[in-house]
Backbone atoms as SQL, in Angstrom:
CREATE TABLE atoms (id INTEGER PRIMARY KEY, chain TEXT, resi INTEGER, resn TEXT, atom TEXT, x REAL, y REAL, z REAL);
INSERT INTO atoms VALUES
  (1, 'A', 1, 'MET', 'N', 11.564, -5.257, 7.567),
  (2, 'A', 1, 'MET', 'CA', 11.301, -6.681, 6.965),
  (3, 'A', 1, 'MET', 'C', 12.758, -7.523, 7.416),
  (4, 'A', 2, 'ALA', 'N', 12.030, -8.101, 8.482),
  (5, 'A', 2, 'ALA', 'CA', 13.131, -9.073, 8.988),
  (6, 'A', 2, 'ALA', 'C', 13.288, -9.977, 8.841),
  (7, 'A', 3, 'THR', 'N', 12.198, -11.032, 8.019),
  (8, 'A', 3, 'THR', 'CA', 11.721, -12.266, 7.533),
  (9, 'A', 3, 'THR', 'C', 11.675, -12.317, 5.860),
  (10, 'A', 4, 'LEU', 'N', 12.387, -11.825, 5.024),
  (11, 'A', 4, 'LEU', 'CA', 11.596, -11.947, 3.665),
  (12, 'A', 4, 'LEU', 'C', 10.717, -13.355, 3.579),
  (13, 'A', 5, 'SER', 'N', 9.819, -13.190, 2.781),
  (14, 'A', 5, 'SER', 'CA', 8.918, -14.061, 2.043),
  (15, 'A', 5, 'SER', 'C', 9.744, -14.899, 0.777),
  (16, 'A', 6, 'SER', 'N', 8.915, -15.847, 0.436),
  (17, 'A', 6, 'SER', 'CA', 8.953, -16.253, -0.774),
  (18, 'A', 6, 'SER', 'C', 9.140, -15.887, -2.113),
  (19, 'A', 7, 'PRO', 'N', 9.975, -15.818, -3.125),
  (20, 'A', 7, 'PRO', 'CA', 10.085, -14.939, -4.609),
  (21, 'A', 7, 'PRO', 'C', 9.055, -15.051, -4.961),
  (22, 'A', 8, 'LEU', 'N', 8.033, -16.075, -4.806),
  (23, 'A', 8, 'LEU', 'CA', 6.487, -15.980, -5.478),
  (24, 'A', 8, 'LEU', 'C', 6.105, -15.161, -4.869),
  (25, 'A', 9, 'ARG', 'N', 5.603, -15.372, -4.000),
  (26, 'A', 9, 'ARG', 'CA', 4.952, -14.975, -2.445),
  (27, 'A', 9, 'ARG', 'C', 5.419, -12.611, -2.746),
  (28, 'A', 10, 'VAL', 'N', 6.594, -12.453, -3.026),
  (29, 'A', 10, 'VAL', 'CA', 6.888, -11.723, -3.703),
  (30, 'A', 10, 'VAL', 'C', 5.905, -10.712, -4.751),
  (31, 'A', 11, 'CYS', 'N', 6.990, -12.194, -6.122),
  (32, 'A', 11, 'CYS', 'CA', 6.370, -11.416, -7.565),
  (33, 'A', 11, 'CYS', 'C', 4.656, -11.408, -7.433),
  (34, 'A', 12, 'ARG', 'N', 4.079, -12.460, -6.347),
  (35, 'A', 12, 'ARG', 'CA', 2.726, -12.584, -6.437),
  (36, 'A', 12, 'ARG', 'C', 1.707, -11.140, -5.983),
  (37, 'A', 13, 'GLY', 'N', 2.716, -10.367, -5.118),
  (38, 'A', 13, 'GLY', 'CA', 2.302, -9.537, -4.497),
  (39, 'A', 13, 'GLY', 'C', 2.290, -8.144, -5.381),
  (40, 'A', 14, 'ILE', 'N', 3.485, -8.063, -5.762),
  (41, 'A', 14, 'ILE', 'CA', 3.822, -7.238, -6.657),
  (42, 'A', 14, 'ILE', 'C', 2.791, -6.763, -8.030),
  (43, 'A', 15, 'LEU', 'N', 2.695, -8.020, -8.445),
  (44, 'A', 15, 'LEU', 'CA', 1.275, -8.107, -9.696),
  (45, 'A', 15, 'LEU', 'C', 0.208, -8.076, -9.364),
  (46, 'A', 16, 'LYS', 'N', 0.078, -8.411, -7.985),
  (47, 'A', 16, 'LYS', 'CA', -1.186, -8.298, -7.178),
  (48, 'A', 16, 'LYS', 'C', -1.305, -6.141, -7.158),
  (49, 'A', 17, 'GLU', 'N', -0.389, -5.514, -6.533),
  (50, 'A', 17, 'GLU', 'CA', -0.306, -3.720, -6.227),
  (51, 'A', 17, 'GLU', 'C', -0.291, -3.540, -8.059),
  (52, 'A', 18, 'LEU', 'N', 0.363, -4.202, -9.137),
  (53, 'A', 18, 'LEU', 'CA', 0.047, -3.387, -10.580),
  (54, 'A', 18, 'LEU', 'C', -1.321, -3.673, -10.744),
  (55, 'A', 19, 'ARG', 'N', -2.240, -4.815, -10.685),
  (56, 'A', 19, 'ARG', 'CA', -3.329, -5.287, -11.048),
  (57, 'A', 19, 'ARG', 'C', -4.458, -4.144, -10.279),
  (58, 'A', 20, 'TYR', 'N', -3.867, -4.002, -9.220),
  (59, 'A', 20, 'TYR', 'CA', -4.899, -2.394, -8.881),
  (60, 'A', 20, 'TYR', 'C', -4.217, -1.641, -9.441),
  (61, 'A', 21, 'MET', 'N', -3.480, -0.837, -9.696),
  (62, 'A', 21, 'MET', 'CA', -3.510, 0.171, -9.522),
  (63, 'A', 21, 'MET', 'C', -3.185, 0.577, -11.465),
  (64, 'A', 22, 'GLN', 'N', -3.459, -0.778, -12.181),
  (65, 'A', 22, 'GLN', 'CA', -3.628, -0.536, -13.355),
  (66, 'A', 22, 'GLN', 'C', -4.627, -1.285, -14.333),
  (67, 'A', 23, 'GLY', 'N', -5.686, -1.643, -13.509),
  (68, 'A', 23, 'GLY', 'CA', -6.987, -2.761, -13.625),
  (69, 'A', 23, 'GLY', 'C', -6.507, -3.805, -14.695),
  (70, 'A', 24, 'PRO', 'N', -7.986, -4.260, -14.726),
  (71, 'A', 24, 'PRO', 'CA', -7.281, -5.474, -15.608),
  (72, 'A', 24, 'PRO', 'C', -6.445, -5.971, -16.527),
  (73, 'A', 25, 'SER', 'N', -5.897, -4.827, -17.656),
  (74, 'A', 25, 'SER', 'CA', -5.783, -4.999, -18.879),
  (75, 'A', 25, 'SER', 'C', -3.770, -5.189, -18.234),
  (76, 'A', 26, 'TYR', 'N', -3.436, -5.254, -16.941),
  (77, 'A', 26, 'TYR', 'CA', -2.335, -4.960, -16.509),
  (78, 'A', 26, 'TYR', 'C', -1.185, -5.574, -16.902),
  (79, 'A', 27, 'LYS', 'N', -1.548, -6.378, -17.655),
  (80, 'A', 27, 'LYS', 'CA', -0.859, -7.873, -18.281),
  (81, 'A', 27, 'LYS', 'C', 0.060, -7.042, -19.214),
  (82, 'A', 28, 'GLU', 'N', -0.712, -6.303, -19.919),
  (83, 'A', 28, 'GLU', 'CA', 0.084, -5.704, -21.210),
  (84, 'A', 28, 'GLU', 'C', 0.980, -4.514, -21.092),
  (85, 'A', 29, 'SER', 'N', 1.022, -4.157, -19.509),
  (86, 'A', 29, 'SER', 'CA', 1.641, -2.779, -19.413),
  (87, 'A', 29, 'SER', 'C', 3.677, -3.137, -19.322),
  (88, 'A', 30, 'MET', 'N', 3.597, -2.220, -19.176),
  (89, 'A', 30, 'MET', 'CA', 5.284, -2.709, -19.347),
  (90, 'A', 30, 'MET', 'C', 5.989, -3.046, -18.084),
  (91, 'A', 31, 'ALA', 'N', 4.945, -2.682, -17.063),
  (92, 'A', 31, 'ALA', 'CA', 5.386, -2.840, -15.525),
  (93, 'A', 31, 'ALA', 'C', 5.894, -4.767, -15.769),
  (94, 'A', 32, 'TYR', 'N', 4.719, -4.748, -15.536),
  (95, 'A', 32, 'TYR', 'CA', 4.338, -5.899, -15.738),
  (96, 'A', 32, 'TYR', 'C', 5.154, -7.239, -16.038),
  (97, 'A', 33, 'SER', 'N', 6.359, -6.942, -18.172),
  (98, 'A', 33, 'SER', 'CA', 6.520, -7.156, -18.514),
  (99, 'A', 33, 'SER', 'C', 7.575, -7.519, -17.425),
  (100, 'A', 34, 'TYR', 'N', 8.407, -6.460, -17.802),
  (101, 'A', 34, 'TYR', 'CA', 9.772, -6.166, -16.969),
  (102, 'A', 34, 'TYR', 'C', 9.850, -6.880, -15.244),
  (103, 'A', 35, 'VAL', 'N', 8.826, -6.696, -14.328),
  (104, 'A', 35, 'VAL', 'CA', 8.500, -7.351, -13.380),
  (105, 'A', 35, 'VAL', 'C', 9.031, -8.876, -13.436),
  (106, 'A', 36, 'MET', 'N', 8.208, -9.515, -14.299),
  (107, 'A', 36, 'MET', 'CA', 8.061, -11.134, -14.855),
  (108, 'A', 36, 'MET', 'C', 9.305, -10.640, -15.514),
  (109, 'A', 37, 'ASP', 'N', 10.186, -10.887, -16.366),
  (110, 'A', 37, 'ASP', 'CA', 11.680, -10.858, -16.916),
  (111, 'A', 37, 'ASP', 'C', 12.796, -10.161, -15.944),
  (112, 'A', 38, 'GLN', 'N', 12.714, -9.894, -14.818),
  (113, 'A', 38, 'GLN', 'CA', 13.473, -9.952, -13.577),
  (114, 'A', 38, 'GLN', 'C', 13.248, -11.418, -12.835),
  (115, 'A', 39, 'PHE', 'N', 12.360, -11.826, -12.839),
  (116, 'A', 39, 'PHE', 'CA', 12.035, -12.321, -11.636),
  (117, 'A', 39, 'PHE', 'C', 13.128, -14.219, -12.768),
  (118, 'A', 40, 'ARG', 'N', 11.738, -14.184, -13.550),
  (119, 'A', 40, 'ARG', 'CA', 13.121, -15.193, -14.574),
  (120, 'A', 40, 'ARG', 'C', 13.960, -15.273, -14.401),
  (121, 'A', 41, 'LYS', 'N', 15.358, -13.719, -14.638),
  (122, 'A', 41, 'LYS', 'CA', 16.096, -13.770, -14.805),
  (123, 'A', 41, 'LYS', 'C', 16.930, -13.920, -13.320),
  (124, 'A', 42, 'ASN', 'N', 16.713, -14.014, -12.274),
  (125, 'A', 42, 'ASN', 'CA', 17.056, -14.129, -11.187),
  (126, 'A', 42, 'ASN', 'C', 16.319, -15.806, -10.335),
  (127, 'A', 43, 'LYS', 'N', 15.932, -16.405, -11.313),
  (128, 'A', 43, 'LYS', 'CA', 15.529, -17.357, -10.754),
  (129, 'A', 43, 'LYS', 'C', 16.458, -18.821, -9.597),
  (130, 'A', 44, 'VAL', 'N', 16.183, -19.361, -9.283),
  (131, 'A', 44, 'VAL', 'CA', 17.308, -19.757, -8.492),
  (132, 'A', 44, 'VAL', 'C', 17.387, -21.153, -9.079),
  (133, 'A', 45, 'THR', 'N', 18.201, -22.355, -9.520),
  (134, 'A', 45, 'THR', 'CA', 18.069, -23.497, -9.982),
  (135, 'A', 45, 'THR', 'C', 19.187, -24.574, -8.973),
  (136, 'A', 46, 'GLY', 'N', 18.858, -25.190, -9.635),
  (137, 'A', 46, 'GLY', 'CA', 19.709, -26.697, -8.430),
  (138, 'A', 46, 'GLY', 'C', 21.358, -26.198, -8.406),
  (139, 'A', 47, 'GLU', 'N', 22.395, -25.702, -9.317),
  (140, 'A', 47, 'GLU', 'CA', 23.328, -25.608, -9.668),
  (141, 'A', 47, 'GLU', 'C', 23.915, -24.341, -9.404),
  (142, 'A', 48, 'ARG', 'N', 22.979, -23.282, -9.296),
  (143, 'A', 48, 'ARG', 'CA', 23.199, -21.791, -8.745),
  (144, 'A', 48, 'ARG', 'C', 22.099, -21.053, -7.499),
  (145, 'A', 49, 'TYR', 'N', 23.681, -20.623, -6.526),
  (146, 'A', 49, 'TYR', 'CA', 23.121, -19.970, -5.838),
  (147, 'A', 49, 'TYR', 'C', 24.262, -18.998, -6.092),
  (148, 'A', 50, 'CYS', 'N', 23.802, -17.791, -5.310),
  (149, 'A', 50, 'CYS', 'CA', 24.597, -16.229, -5.387),
  (150, 'A', 50, 'CYS', 'C', 23.743, -15.532, -4.618),
  (151, 'A', 51, 'ARG', 'N', 24.874, -14.264, -5.050),
  (152, 'A', 51, 'ARG', 'CA', 24.450, -13.396, -3.736),
  (153, 'A', 51, 'ARG', 'C', 23.530, -12.449, -4.889),
  (154, 'A', 52, 'ALA', 'N', 23.779, -12.300, -6.242),
  (155, 'A', 52, 'ALA', 'CA', 23.237, -11.534, -6.843),
  (156, 'A', 52, 'ALA', 'C', 21.263, -11.884, -6.368),
  (157, 'A', 53, 'GLN', 'N', 21.117, -13.493, -6.510),
  (158, 'A', 53, 'GLN', 'CA', 19.646, -13.788, -6.396),
  (159, 'A', 53, 'GLN', 'C', 19.534, -12.756, -5.066),
  (160, 'A', 54, 'GLN', 'N', 19.945, -13.063, -4.165),
  (161, 'A', 54, 'GLN', 'CA', 19.492, -12.928, -2.680),
  (162, 'A', 54, 'GLN', 'C', 19.178, -11.161, -2.693),
  (163, 'A', 55, 'GLU', 'N', 20.331, -10.536, -3.423),
  (164, 'A', 55, 'GLU', 'CA', 19.966, -8.797, -3.921),
  (165, 'A', 55, 'GLU', 'C', 18.456, -8.244, -4.548),
  (166, 'A', 56, 'ALA', 'N', 18.305, -9.446, -5.611),
  (167, 'A', 56, 'ALA', 'CA', 17.142, -8.974, -6.425),
  (168, 'A', 56, 'ALA', 'C', 15.978, -9.105, -5.631),
  (169, 'A', 57, 'HIS', 'N', 16.081, -10.628, -4.926),
  (170, 'A', 57, 'HIS', 'CA', 14.812, -10.822, -4.283),
  (171, 'A', 57, 'HIS', 'C', 14.272, -9.359, -2.739),
  (172, 'A', 58, 'HIS', 'N', 15.661, -9.001, -2.459),
  (173, 'A', 58, 'HIS', 'CA', 15.177, -7.915, -1.488),
  (174, 'A', 58, 'HIS', 'C', 14.890, -7.156, -1.994),
  (175, 'A', 59, 'ALA', 'N', 15.478, -6.573, -2.530),
  (176, 'A', 59, 'ALA', 'CA', 15.308, -5.481, -3.950),
  (177, 'A', 59, 'ALA', 'C', 13.379, -5.387, -4.076),
  (178, 'A', 60, 'SER', 'N', 13.112, -6.812, -4.919),
  (179, 'A', 60, 'SER', 'CA', 11.618, -6.888, -4.989),
  (180, 'A', 60, 'SER', 'C', 10.758, -6.662, -3.888),
  (181, 'A', 61, 'HIS', 'N', 11.346, -7.021, -2.615),
  (182, 'A', 61, 'HIS', 'CA', 10.570, -7.185, -1.328),
  (183, 'A', 61, 'HIS', 'C', 10.261, -5.730, -1.642),
  (184, 'A', 62, 'THR', 'N', 11.267, -5.070, -1.263),
  (185, 'A', 62, 'THR', 'CA', 11.920, -3.594, -0.907),
  (186, 'A', 62, 'THR', 'C', 10.502, -2.695, -2.109),
  (187, 'A', 63, 'TYR', 'N', 10.332, -2.953, -3.454),
  (188, 'A', 63, 'TYR', 'CA', 9.803, -2.762, -3.852),
  (189, 'A', 63, 'TYR', 'C', 8.421, -2.604, -3.464),
  (190, 'A', 64, 'LEU', 'N', 7.909, -3.926, -3.566),
  (191, 'A', 64, 'LEU', 'CA', 6.445, -4.585, -3.117),
  (192, 'A', 64, 'LEU', 'C', 6.150, -3.766, -1.849),
  (193, 'A', 65, 'CYS', 'N', 6.613, -3.446, -0.860),
  (194, 'A', 65, 'CYS', 'CA', 6.799, -3.006, 0.324),
  (195, 'A', 65, 'CYS', 'C', 6.516, -1.096, -0.374),
  (196, 'A', 66, 'LEU', 'N', 7.349, -0.891, -1.387),
  (197, 'A', 66, 'LEU', 'CA', 6.479, 0.697, -1.654),
  (198, 'A', 66, 'LEU', 'C', 5.783, 0.661, -2.069),
  (199, 'A', 67, 'LEU', 'N', 5.373, -0.211, -2.742),
  (200, 'A', 67, 'LEU', 'CA', 3.299, -0.072, -3.635),
  (201, 'A', 67, 'LEU', 'C', 2.818, -0.592, -2.684),
  (202, 'A', 68, 'ALA', 'N', 2.486, -1.109, -1.431),
  (203, 'A', 68, 'ALA', 'CA', 1.449, -1.191, -0.433),
  (204, 'A', 68, 'ALA', 'C', 1.770, -0.041, -0.366),
  (205, 'A', 69, 'SER', 'N', 2.533, -0.089, 0.521),
  (206, 'A', 69, 'SER', 'CA', 2.715, 1.758, 1.200),
  (207, 'A', 69, 'SER', 'C', 2.035, 2.699, 0.476),
  (208, 'A', 70, 'THR', 'N', 1.994, 2.820, -0.667),
  (209, 'A', 70, 'THR', 'CA', 1.895, 3.961, -1.393),
  (210, 'A', 70, 'THR', 'C', 0.015, 3.691, -1.588),
  (211, 'A', 71, 'ARG', 'N', -0.242, 2.645, -1.852),
  (212, 'A', 71, 'ARG', 'CA', -1.575, 2.107, -2.168),
  (213, 'A', 71, 'ARG', 'C', -2.277, 2.600, -0.815),
  (214, 'A', 72, 'SER', 'N', -1.467, 1.868, 0.296),
  (215, 'A', 72, 'SER', 'CA', -2.409, 2.874, 1.816),
  (216, 'A', 72, 'SER', 'C', -1.912, 4.031, 1.984),
  (217, 'A', 73, 'HIS', 'N', -1.427, 4.824, 1.472),
  (218, 'A', 73, 'HIS', 'CA', -1.359, 6.256, 1.666),
  (219, 'A', 73, 'HIS', 'C', -2.549, 6.820, 1.165),
  (220, 'A', 74, 'LEU', 'N', -2.385, 6.667, -0.207),
  (221, 'A', 74, 'LEU', 'CA', -3.318, 6.724, -1.316),
  (222, 'A', 74, 'LEU', 'C', -5.207, 6.771, -0.380),
  (223, 'A', 75, 'VAL', 'N', -5.170, 5.968, 0.076),
  (224, 'A', 75, 'VAL', 'CA', -6.840, 5.309, 0.751),
  (225, 'A', 75, 'VAL', 'C', -7.025, 6.286, 2.124),
  (226, 'A', 76, 'LEU', 'N', -5.484, 6.686, 2.805),
  (227, 'A', 76, 'LEU', 'CA', -6.208, 7.009, 4.141),
  (228, 'A', 76, 'LEU', 'C', -6.304, 8.675, 3.617),
  (229, 'A', 77, 'HIS', 'N', -5.132, 9.063, 2.764),
  (230, 'A', 77, 'HIS', 'CA', -5.239, 10.531, 2.304),
  (231, 'A', 77, 'HIS', 'C', -6.777, 11.074, 0.976),
  (232, 'A', 78, 'ASP', 'N', -7.989, 9.501, 1.157),
  (233, 'A', 78, 'ASP', 'CA', -9.088, 9.986, 0.357),
  (234, 'A', 78, 'ASP', 'C', -9.797, 10.141, 1.396),
  (235, 'A', 79, 'LEU', 'N', -9.560, 9.644, 2.411),
  (236, 'A', 79, 'LEU', 'CA', -10.623, 9.122, 3.920),
  (237, 'A', 79, 'LEU', 'C', -10.401, 10.336, 4.485),
  (238, 'A', 80, 'TYR', 'N', -9.281, 11.246, 4.657),
  (239, 'A', 80, 'TYR', 'CA', -8.922, 11.745, 5.058),
  (240, 'A', 80, 'TYR', 'C', -8.800, 13.816, 4.968),
  (241, 'A', 81, 'HIS', 'N', -8.413, 13.928, 3.474),
  (242, 'A', 81, 'HIS', 'CA', -8.343, 15.169, 2.919),
  (243, 'A', 81, 'HIS', 'C', -9.167, 15.510, 1.951),
  (244, 'A', 82, 'LYS', 'N', -10.303, 15.069, 1.237),
  (245, 'A', 82, 'LYS', 'CA', -11.002, 15.061, 0.375),
  (246, 'A', 82, 'LYS', 'C', -12.607, 15.174, 0.903),
  (247, 'A', 83, 'LYS', 'N', -13.072, 15.444, 2.013),
  (248, 'A', 83, 'LYS', 'CA', -14.716, 15.578, 2.456),
  (249, 'A', 83, 'LYS', 'C', -14.707, 17.162, 2.725),
  (250, 'A', 84, 'GLY', 'N', -13.725, 17.776, 2.801),
  (251, 'A', 84, 'GLY', 'CA', -13.957, 19.623, 2.888),
  (252, 'A', 84, 'GLY', 'C', -13.976, 19.813, 4.599),
  (253, 'A', 85, 'GLU', 'N', -14.472, 20.491, 4.599),
  (254, 'A', 85, 'GLU', 'CA', -14.674, 21.237, 5.453),
  (255, 'A', 85, 'GLU', 'C', -15.665, 20.410, 7.125),
  (256, 'A', 86, 'ARG', 'N', -14.656, 20.214, 7.995),
  (257, 'A', 86, 'ARG', 'CA', -15.847, 19.387, 8.446),
  (258, 'A', 86, 'ARG', 'C', -16.430, 20.651, 10.136),
  (259, 'A', 87, 'SER', 'N', -17.182, 20.025, 10.783),
  (260, 'A', 87, 'SER', 'CA', -18.132, 20.569, 11.935),
  (261, 'A', 87, 'SER', 'C', -16.815, 20.622, 13.276),
  (262, 'A', 88, 'PRO', 'N', -17.142, 21.513, 14.121),
  (263, 'A', 88, 'PRO', 'CA', -16.689, 21.030, 15.186),
  (264, 'A', 88, 'PRO', 'C', -16.941, 19.373, 15.689),
  (265, 'A', 89, 'GLU', 'N', -18.071, 19.981, 16.132),
  (266, 'A', 89, 'GLU', 'CA', -18.733, 17.934, 16.544),
  (267, 'A', 89, 'GLU', 'C', -18.128, 16.710, 16.050),
  (268, 'A', 90, 'GLN', 'N', -17.574, 16.931, 14.233),
  (269, 'A', 90, 'GLN', 'CA', -17.411, 16.019, 13.981),
  (270, 'A', 90, 'GLN', 'C', -15.281, 15.510, 14.045),
  (271, 'A', 91, 'VAL', 'N', -14.963, 17.249, 13.808),
  (272, 'A', 91, 'VAL', 'CA', -13.636, 17.075, 14.204),
  (273, 'A', 91, 'VAL', 'C', -13.622, 16.772, 16.302),
  (274, 'A', 92, 'ALA', 'N', -14.342, 16.811, 16.747),
  (275, 'A', 92, 'ALA', 'CA', -13.855, 15.838, 17.671),
  (276, 'A', 92, 'ALA', 'C', -14.187, 14.643, 18.071),
  (277, 'A', 93, 'GLY', 'N', -15.345, 13.968, 16.833),
  (278, 'A', 93, 'GLY', 'CA', -15.787, 12.782, 17.376),
  (279, 'A', 93, 'GLY', 'C', -13.884, 11.670, 16.723),
  (280, 'A', 94, 'LEU', 'N', -13.600, 12.289, 15.406),
  (281, 'A', 94, 'LEU', 'CA', -12.602, 12.001, 14.704),
  (282, 'A', 94, 'LEU', 'C', -11.602, 11.312, 16.302),
  (283, 'A', 95, 'VAL', 'N', -10.861, 12.070, 16.981),
  (284, 'A', 95, 'VAL', 'CA', -10.141, 11.272, 18.359),
  (285, 'A', 95, 'VAL', 'C', -10.749, 11.477, 19.240),
  (286, 'A', 96, 'GLY', 'N', -12.449, 10.984, 19.392),
  (287, 'A', 96, 'GLY', 'CA', -12.637, 10.459, 20.149),
  (288, 'A', 96, 'GLY', 'C', -13.486, 11.325, 21.346),
  (289, 'A', 97, 'LEU', 'N', -13.449, 12.682, 21.571),
  (290, 'A', 97, 'LEU', 'CA', -14.327, 13.318, 22.223),
  (291, 'A', 97, 'LEU', 'C', -15.283, 13.798, 21.776),
  (292, 'A', 98, 'ARG', 'N', -15.856, 14.623, 23.102),
  (293, 'A', 98, 'ARG', 'CA', -17.756, 15.279, 22.508),
  (294, 'A', 98, 'ARG', 'C', -17.254, 16.734, 23.497),
  (295, 'A', 99, 'LEU', 'N', -17.831, 17.560, 22.674),
  (296, 'A', 99, 'LEU', 'CA', -17.666, 19.230, 23.329),
  (297, 'A', 99, 'LEU', 'C', -18.729, 19.452, 24.387),
  (298, 'A', 100, 'PRO', 'N', -18.459, 20.087, 24.910),
  (299, 'A', 100, 'PRO', 'CA', -19.377, 20.524, 26.498),
  (300, 'A', 100, 'PRO', 'C', -20.860, 20.745, 25.874),
  (301, 'A', 101, 'THR', 'N', -21.881, 20.629, 26.903),
  (302, 'A', 101, 'THR', 'CA', -22.851, 20.981, 26.261),
  (303, 'A', 101, 'THR', 'C', -23.447, 22.029, 27.181),
  (304, 'A', 102, 'GLN', 'N', -24.319, 23.233, 26.658),
  (305, 'A', 102, 'GLN', 'CA', -25.134, 23.736, 27.694),
  (306, 'A', 102, 'GLN', 'C', -25.755, 23.470, 28.651),
  (307, 'A', 103, 'PRO', 'N', -26.166, 24.336, 29.597),
  (308, 'A', 103, 'PRO', 'CA', -27.081, 23.782, 30.773),
  (309, 'A', 103, 'PRO', 'C', -28.497, 23.869, 30.263),
  (310, 'A', 104, 'GLY', 'N', -29.159, 23.005, 29.758),
  (311, 'A', 104, 'GLY', 'CA', -30.844, 22.581, 29.084),
  (312, 'A', 104, 'GLY', 'C', -30.225, 22.225, 27.841),
  (313, 'A', 105, 'GLY', 'N', -29.228, 21.320, 27.727),
  (314, 'A', 105, 'GLY', 'CA', -29.249, 20.282, 26.276),
  (315, 'A', 105, 'GLY', 'C', -29.211, 21.145, 25.488),
  (316, 'A', 106, 'LYS', 'N', -28.648, 22.429, 25.057),
  (317, 'A', 106, 'LYS', 'CA', -28.586, 22.700, 23.950),
  (318, 'A', 106, 'LYS', 'C', -27.177, 22.844, 23.659),
  (319, 'A', 107, 'GLY', 'N', -26.859, 22.690, 22.258),
  (320, 'A', 107, 'GLY', 'CA', -24.985, 22.637, 22.121),
  (321, 'A', 107, 'GLY', 'C', -24.005, 24.218, 22.057),
  (322, 'A', 108, 'TRP', 'N', -23.521, 23.926, 21.601),
  (323, 'A', 108, 'TRP', 'CA', -22.614, 25.462, 21.418),
  (324, 'A', 108, 'TRP', 'C', -23.015, 26.320, 20.154),
  (325, 'A', 109, 'GLU', 'N', -23.787, 27.701, 20.242),
  (326, 'A', 109, 'GLU', 'CA', -23.860, 28.003, 18.768),
  (327, 'A', 109, 'GLU', 'C', -23.283, 28.928, 18.561),
  (328, 'A', 110, 'LYS', 'N', -23.392, 29.226, 17.385),
  (329, 'A', 110, 'LYS', 'CA', -22.527, 30.456, 16.729),
  (330, 'A', 110, 'LYS', 'C', -23.351, 32.373, 16.542);
């Protein structure tokens, strides 16, 4: 997290993740209300600049990172763990290898 993006981008990112998790009715959820209240409460005005706002922005950016990472983890978990037992040829292909073949062109047989 070397650079933090703008608070508006972070807010939009969090809302995008909520929409992905909860579907089109995400605006009726308590999470949506809480996120919007927090962003409105910590909005910077012309006469106010404080450390608490920076901490809130950092916490929201961290929360966005958590939501996006959790979604990516679930996608990868579904991709690699819900397919059941794989054949040795498929497992070798996942890591870019090929099984040796018998002379005469036939593969290994059980």
